[in-house]
N, C-alpha and C positions, 0 to 999 in steps of 0.2 A: 742549743749552745748559747751561752751568755757572752756578752761583749766584755772584753777586758776593761778594768777600771781606769785605764789610761784615758783621760778626757778627750785627747785628740783622736784616738782610735774610735771612741764612742761617737764623736761628732761625724767623723768620716764615714763610719759604717751606717749611721742613721741617715746621712745624706744619700748614700748609695741606695739604701733600702727605700727611702721616700721617693726617689726618682723611679725606682722600679714600680712602686704603687701607681705613681702618676702616669707613667707610660703605659702600664698595663690597662689602666682605666680608659684613657683617652685614645689610645692607638689600637689596642687589641680587644677592648670591651671585656676585659677580664677583671673581676673584682675579688677574687679569692684572697689575695694578699692583703687587700684593704680590710676585708671583713675579719680576717684573722688578727688584725692589729688593734681593733677597736676596744676601748676600755668599757667597763659596765656603765660608767657615767658619761660617756662621750656625748658631745653636742656637735651639730653640724649646721652651718649657715650657708645658704645659697642665694640664688637670684629670685627671691620672692618669699613672702611670709609663709606660704603654704609649704615651702621647701625646708623650713627650719625644723629640725628634729633634735630630741634630747633623749638620752638613754640608748644603750646598745641595741636593744631589739628594734626600737623605732628607727634608728639610723640604718640598721641592716635592712629593714623592710623597705626603706626608701631606695637604697642603692640596688637592692634586688629587683624592685618593681620597675626601676628605670633602666636597668641593664640592657634589656632588649630594644629600648628606644634609642640607644646611642648610635650616632653616625660615626664611623671611624675617622679620626683626624690625623694629620701629620703635624709634627711639632717643629717650630723654627725659633731661632734666636732665644734659646733657653738660658736663663740666668738663675743662679741659686744663692741663697744666703743662710748661714747657720748662726743662731743667736742662743748662747747658753744663758738662760735666765737665772738658774741656780744649779746646785748639784743634782737636783731631781727633776728639773724641767728644761727642755730644749725646744726652741721654736725654729722650724725650717720653712723658708719661703722659696717657692719656685714660681718664676714668671716666664711666660713664653707667648709666642704667637702660634695659634693653632688654626688650621683651616682644613676643609674637606680635601679628600684625595684628588689628585689632578684628573683622574678619570671620571669624577663626579660631575654630571651636567650642570649642577647648581653650585656656584662658588660661595661658600660660607666661611667667614673668618672672624676671629676675635682675639683681643689681647687678654690673656688670662693670668691671674695671680692666685696662688693657693698657699695659705698659711696652715701649717700642721703643727700642733703643739703636742709634744711627747711628755709623758710622766714616767719616771723610773719606777719599776715594779719587778723585782726579781722573780715573782711567781706568775707573771702574766702569761697568757695562753700561747702567744706566738713564739715563745722560747728565746727571744733576744733580750729580755730584761727591760724592755720599754713598751709602753702602750700609748695609743693615740687617745687624747682626751678632748681635743677640739680641732675642727676643720673649718676654715673660713675661705670661701671662694668669692672673688670679685672679678668683674668683667668690664672692659672698656672697649670702645669701638673707634676705629680710625675713620677718616673721612671716606664716605662711600663712593665707589666708582660706579659707572652705569650698570655693570653686571654683578654687583655685590649687594649683599643685604646683611641684616643682623644674623648672628650665628644662632643655630637651634640645637646646640648641645643639650642632651636629654630631651630634645623634642619640645621644649616648653619655654625656654628663657626668652627667646626673641618675641614670642607671642605676648608674654607679660610686658616686655619692654615697650612694644608697640601699642598695647591696649591700655596700660596703666599710665604711661607718660608719652602721649602722642605729640612730642615736641616738633617732629618733622613729618607731617602727614604726607607730604609729596613723596617721601621715600617709600611709604606703604603703597601708594598708587603705582610708583615705578616698579616696585617689587611684584605687584600683581600683574602688571604688563609683561614683566620678564617671565613669570611663571606661565602666563598665557602663551607667549611665543614658544617656550620650550615644550609645553604640553601639546600645543597645536601641531608642532612639527613632528611629534612622535606618536600621537594618538589619532585614531579615526574619529569622525564626528559621533558615531555610535558609542565608541569607547569613552569619549569625553562626557557624553550624556550619562552613561552608566556611572562614571566616576562621580559626577555631580550628585547623583541619587545616593551613592554610598556615603556622601558627606552627612547624611542624616544620622548615621551611626557613630557612637563614640568608639566602639570597636565592633568587629563583626567576624563571623565565620564564613566559610565558603557557602554553606547552606543559607545563611542570612542574606548574603549577596545575591545568590541565585534566585531567591524569593522575590526581590524587588527589581532585578535585572534579568528577567527570564529569557530574553532574546540574545543575550551576550554570552560568549564563551568565557565564563568567569575564571577558570583555571589559567587559560592563556593570558587574560588581562592581568591577573594578579602576578604571574611570573614576569610579565613584561614590566610591570611597575616596580617590582622588587629589584629588578636588574638596574633600574635607574637610580636607586639608592635614596634619592631625596624626596620621594613622594609618599612612600608607604613603608611601614615597618611591620614585621611579623614577630609575634610572641610565640616562640616555638613550644614553650611548655604548655600553653593552652590551645595552640593551633588557631589563634585569632589574629586579625589584622587591624591596623589603625592608620589613618592618614596623619601625617605630621600636622600640628596645629595650624601653622600658617597656610599650608596647602589646603587643609580642610576649610579654613575661613574663606579662601579664594573660591573653592568649589561650592560652598554654601551660598555665596553670592550668585553663582551661576544657577543654582537650584532655585533661588528666590525669584529668578526672572521667568521661571516656568509659569504657565497659567495656574491660578489658584486651584482649579479643579484637578489638574495633573499633580500638583504637590500633594493635595489631600488624598488622591488615589494611591500614591506611593506610600505615604504615611500610614494609611489604612491597611495597605497590604502588609507592611511591617508589623502593625499591631495585631493583625489576624495571625500572622506567622508566629509571633511570640505567645499569643494566646493558645495556639495549638500545642505549644511546648510547655504550657503552664508557667511561663515566665510573666506573671501578672503585672509586676511593676513596670517592666519594659513595655509590655503591651499597652498598659494604660497611658504611659507617657506619649506614645505615638498616636494613640486614639485621641488623646487630649489635644495634641498639636494639630490633628486633622479636624478637630471640632466635630468628631463623629460621636455624638452623645449616646445614641442607642447602643453603639459598640462599647462605649465607656461603661454603661450599665451592665452589659453582658459580662464584661471583664470583672467588674466589681462583684457581681453575683458569684463568679467562680473563685475569686481570690481576695475576699474582703480582708482577711487577716494580713496577708502579704502587703496589700496596698496601704492599709492603715498604719502599718509599722514602718513604712518607707519614709525617708526624709531626704530632700524636701518632698512636699505633697506632690503626688503624681496625678491624682484624680482632680477634675475641675471642681472647684468649690461651689460653682453655680450649677452643678450637674442636675440637681433636682428641678431647677427652673426650666430646664429644656426637656423634661420627660412629661409626656401627656398624662393627665390624671388617670385615664383608663389603664395605662401601663403601670403607673405608680401603685395603683391599688392592688395589682397582682404581685408586686414585689416589695412588700412592706418590710421584709427582713433586712435587705441592704439599706433601706431608708432608716431603720432603727440604728444600724451601725454608723451611718453617716451623721445622724443627729448626736449620737454619743461622742463621736470624734470631734464634732464642732463644740460640744459642751466642755469636754475635757481639755481642748486646746484653746479655750477662751475665745472662740469665734462666736461670741454670744449674740451678736446682731444677726448673723446668718442662722444661728440656732433658733432664735425666736421667730424669724421669718418662715423657716421651714416647719417649725412646730405649729405655727398658726395655719399653714397650708394643710398639713396633715390633719389637724383638728377639724378643719372645715370639710375635708375630703372624706374622712371615714365616718361610719355610723355603726351602731349596734355593737356586736361582740368583737368585730375587727378593731374598732376604736378602743374598747375597754382593754383588750389584751395588749395592744400596742402601748398604750400609756401606762399600764401596770408594769410592763417590763422596763419601759423607759424610766419610770419613777424608781424602780428597784435599783437600777444602776447609778442614777444620779444621787441616790441617798447613800453614797459611798461612806463606809465606816459607821453608819447608823444601822447596825446589824438588825435590831428589831424591826425597823422600818423596811429594810431590804427583804427580810423574811415575810413580812406582812404582804408586800406587793407581789412577791414571788408566789406566795400561796394563792393570792387572788388570781394570778395568771394561770396557775395550775388548774384551778377550779373551772375557769372559762374554757381552757383547752380540752377538758374532759367532757364538755357539752357535746352530745352526739351530732349536732347540726353545724359544729364549727369545722370549716374546711381550710382556712388559711394556714400555711406552714410558717411556724415561728421557731427560732432556735435562740436560746439564751447565750449571749457572748461568754467566752471563757472567764471564769473567776481567776483572780491572781494577777492579771495584767502583766504577764511576763516577769514575775518576781519569784525566785526560788523559795522564798519564805512567805507564806500567807500571813504569819504573825507580824511581819514588817509593815504590811498594808492595813490589816484589819484590827490589830490590837490598839485601841484608842483610849482606854480608860485604865489608869493604874489601879491594880487591885482586882480587876475584872477579867484577867487573862484567861483563866480556866473557863469561866462562863462564856467569854467571847469565842473561844475555840469550839465549844459545844454548839454555839449558835452558828458558827461558820460551817460546821459539819451538816447542820440542818439546812442551811442555805445551799450548800453544794448538792445535797440530796434533791432539793426542789429543782435546782437548775438541771440536774441530770434527768429528772422526771420529764421536764419540758423537752429535753433533747433526746429522749428515749434511750438513755444510756443505762447500763447495768453497773456492777462493781462498786456499789455505794458502801458495802460493808468494808471494802478495802480502803476507801477514802476516809471513812470514819476512823479506822485504825491509824491511818496516816496522820490525821489531825492530833490524835493522842500521842503519836510518836514525836511530832514537831513540838508539842507542848512539853513533853518530857525532856526533849533535847535542850530547848531554850532555858528550862529551869534546872538543868544539871543532873537529871536522873538518867544517866547514860545506860545503866544496866537495863532499865525498863525500855528505853529507846532501842537498844540493841536487840532486845527480845522481840519487840513489835516489828522492827524492820526485818529481822531474820524471818519472822513468820510471813510478813508481806511478800518477801522475795520468793516464797513458794506458791503464791496464789496466781491465778491466771492474769489478773489485771497488771501484775508487774511486767509480764511479757508483752501485753497488748497495748497498754495505755502509756505512751512514752512520757507524757507530762508527769504522771505519777512516778514512773521509774527514774526519771531525771532528778526529781526532788528527793527521792529515797537515796540515790547515789550521792547527791549533794550533802545530805546530812551525814551519811556514812563517811564521806571524805573528810569532813571536819572532825568527826569523832576519831577517825584513824590518826589525824594530825595531832589532836590533843593528847592522844594516848601513845604518841610516838611510834606508830606502826607504819613505817615508811613503805614497806613492801605492799601492804594492803592499800595504802594511799595511791601508789602508782597504779595498781591494778584497778582501783575504783575510777581513777581519772581516764584510763584507757577504755573502760566500759562505757563511761559517759560519752567519750568521743565516738565510740562505735555505734551509737544511736543515730548519729547525724544522717547517714545515707538513706534511711527510711523515714525521716521526719518531715512533717508538713512545715509550712512557714512558721506558724505559731510555735510548734514543738521545737523547731530548729533554733529560733531566737531564744527560747527558754534554756535549751541545752547550752548554747553559746554563753549565755549570761551566767549559768551555773559554773561553767568552765572558767570564765573570766574571773569570777569571784574567788574560786579556789586558787587560781594563779596569782591573784593580787594579794592574797593573805598568806599563802603557804610557800616558803622559800624553795623547797625542792621541786615544786610544780612550776614556780615562776622561772626556774632555770631552764625549763624545756624550750627547745627551739621551735617557736610557733610560727607557722607560715601565715602570710596575710590572708590567704583564702579561708583560714579557720576562724576568722573574726566575724562578728555580726556585720551585716551589710550596712546597718544604719542604727542610729540611736533610737530610743523609745520616743514615741510621740504622745502616748497617753499619759496624762498627768499622774494617775495613781502609780504607774510604774517608774516614774522619774526619780522618786525618792531613792529607790534601789540603785539606779544607774548613777546618780550623783555620788552615792556612797562609794561605789567602785572607783569612780574617777578621783575622789578626794583621797582615797587610800594611796594612790600613786604619788601624792605630794609629800608623803612621810620620808623625807630625805634631809640630810644635814644642810642647813642654810635656807630651808624652805619655811621657816616659821611664819612669816607674814602671809604668803599665799595660802598656806594651810589654814591659818586662822580665818582669813576671809572666806575660804570655801566652807569651813566649819560653821561660821555664823550664817552663811547663806543656807546651808543644810538645816540649821535650826529653824530658820524662818519657814522654809518649805515644809519641813516635817510638821510644824505646828499647823500650817494651813491645811495639810492633809491628815491631821489628827493621827500621826504615826508616833506612838510611844517609843518603839525601837529606833525609829529614825532620829528622834530627839536624843536618845541615849548615845547613839553613835556620834551625833554632832557634838555633844558635850565631851566625849572621849577625844575626838579630834581636837577640840579646843584645848583640852588639858595637855595633849602632846605638843600643840603649838606653843602654849604658854611656857612649857618646860624648855622648848627650844629658845624662846625669847627671854629666859631667865626671869620669869615672873611667878615666884612660888605661891603667892597669895591667890592669884587668878587660877593657877594650876589646881590648887586644892579646892577652890570654889567650884570649878567646872567638874572636877571629879566627884565632888559631893552631890552636885546636881544630877549627874548620871546615876549615882548610887541611890539617890532618893527616888528617882523614877523607877528603877529596877527592883528595889527592895520589896515592895508590897507583893510582888509575884515571884520573887526570888529568880529573876531573869539574870542568868550568869553568862550566857553565850556571847554577848557583845564584848565583854571584858577580856576573854581569854586570848583572842588573836592579838590583842594590844598589850599583853602582859610584859613583853620585852621593851615596849615603848613607854611604860609608865614607871619611872624610877621612884617608887613611893614605898614607905614603910607602912604596910597595910595595918599593922597592929596599932598604929598611932591614930588611925581614923576612928571616930566614934559617932554613933547616931542612935537611931531607934533599935529595938531588939531585932526587927527584921533586917535592918541594914547591917547590924553587927554579924548576924548569921550569914548574910551574903558575903561580907568582907572576909569572914573566916574561911569560906569555901574558896574565894579567889586567892587568898593568901596561901592556902594549901597547894593550889595549882602552881602559883608562882614559886613556892619553895621547892616543889618537885621538878619544875621545868628545867632549872639549870642542869640537873642530872641527865635529863633527856638531851640537852643541847651540847653536853661536853663529850660527845662521841669522839671527836678528834683528839681530845686530851686523853681519853681513856684508851684509845687505840695506840698505845705506845710500843716501842720496840720490845717491851717485856712480853708482848702477846705473840704467840705463834699463830693464833687464829683470831680474827676480829670478833668483838662482842656485838650482838644484835641489839636493836632498840629495846626489845622485850627484856633481854638479859640485863641491860642497863637499869631498867625500871625495877627489876627484881633485886638487883644489887642495892639500889637506893633504899628500898623498903626493908631489905634484910639488915643493912647496917644501921637503919633507924630503930631497930629493936623489935620489929614485928615478927610474929611466928609464921611458920609456913601456912597455917590455916588462915591467919589474918591476910597474908599476902594473896592467897588464893581467892578469898572473898573480895578483896579490893580489885583484883584483876579479872574476876569472873572466870576463874579456872579451877580445875580439880587440884586438891592438895598434892596428889601424887605427881602432877605435872610440875608443880613448883619444886618438889623434891628432886626430880630428874633434872630440871633446869639448873638448880644450884650445883648438882654434881658436874654438869657440863661446864659451868662457870669456874668451879674449882680446878677442873682439869685444864682449862684454857689459861688460868692464872697460875697454875702449878702450885696450888695451895691445898690444904686438907679440910679446913673448917671455917666457920663463921668468924671466929676470933681473928684468924689470920687474914680473912677478907677485910675486916674492919681496919686492921693494922695497915694492910697494903693500900687501901683507899686513902687513909689519912696521910701516909708517907709519900705516896707517888701521884695521887690524882687530885682529890678534892677534900675539903674539910666539911663533912656533912653537918 
């Protein structure tokens, strides 16, 4: 139901609606009405920089993630104000005193002011004709009484206030004393001791708690704490518990008073528990805190990929300093990973120090194989050098007396496109992809893996995809999908689905695209850490570039846990992040990000990275109304792409590049590339005008494929030409046209052209 256009009724209704949102959130912990009202470009500001969010998905994720941490409050002395800024914008302010319920043992209160800005939009999802585009929260505190402290709404704000601006440290001491009195009066000494141990966890399950507090009835303790409201909160969706930040800080001080041996014992116990569950990052963080270096090495051996992809670093950077040489010599594989991590994260001093130690420690074939593999990977993007060192490593490994176990780290560095990382010389793309296939085969030989025929085919498919030969790409990928490696090797399958997703998008096949995305997500339950991160990044790239995928409601749990740490993969991660800046008014930040990407891509010798950076610059310059810079950046991108006819980076940006392609001139290869891009741009409006085509004239909606056939038909192409272009049988096109005629209630192609000209588009 839409609000009447009477301004007074609009304001009164919106005020009532806003109060419901406000009361639902702070009194009942209900956020449904709030989430239903958020605009796609909503922004939210709270008590701390990490609480600032922009964009509907980001804001929704924040409120959903904090919902279970909310302590119910009562509201007093509420005042409201409505300010109509214009016909389309209304600002509503609510101010009130909120405090914990009278039954809560800990009295927490604050004076709260919330500003909510509405924008008029008759088509918004909540059905009232208005949507929230900005929320701003501000908090102030009255003079503290002996049994009062800063509020902990959302479980975090007071912690930030006390740690970021310690203006009155005596209040913190007083607060800890108060917590001590209240805890001491309700908990036994054993329970308090167990609670202090639980403060080592950010969050924990019942099983986690029982592991470190084996002599305590955990269920009874947790239920007792939940009943007290102010100590512990439970996230029911995951079945985990967490201490409120201020309570946890108090208990951590209690834990720090234990003898160091006891602290390390509990931390080691937690590390071993998470290691048994193959949660390597968590295990490493606790082993590191316990300074248990032998356990750190065990954890690293079991989950090197997981640990190296975590951020911040969880393994001790001085780990190798604490491992005896006799042990180190038996575990050179993790040492190789650590050295590569130090090299690619620019920890060069540590790298050189450990390099020198390994150099003095190893002898004979062990030394040769280690340094051949090391040199292969630090020769990144010099494919002939990488192949040479990998061949030397293979030769040594085939020696009958060689006993050391070595594995080559995965190629690709968590990037869905090998070409983005390894294409480094314009004009050499085809040659580089063949070299990459050879390198991958050598790596697989070292790792005793099969399926190299499938990978060789995949590299051909990726080359064909980037250069616009989609018919060949589709044929190779269809064949690959029938081979055993497609089912068993998830990194190969994820990359195949990734390419198929973009091809479906470019060809306007929305049903296939949705199916491909679901298949990609279905791989996650059986993926290892490396595979899981790659799948997440493939999904993230599809969502960042493809509107119908971006609209999916993505839960926070489906996102990667951390950004990439390896320098070779960062180019890709940065491109995803830069894509999110393509919004009205973002010209300056987009330009800065694009210039940064250009520098990083050059440092990493990534031709595709540079092409993307120039395209981002062109879009930014267009936003900033700088046509000369726009054309210069676009020309730079075309110049790099033309020698190899790389078309893939241009297509997702077609709608963001308002340019008359026919006016751009360059070399023959550039003109050929421009011609193909222009064909795509000319056809794309027909794919995008689905809403326009689906008019009341139609009894049954047209499909994406039918829209493409309509465009080709009214452009004058015969059924045979249409069939060749869409890779379909001629009889299929004939049947499709019959269905189209029936839907449009016409009889032939002439009537089709007339109808399109009169009612829809001007081809």
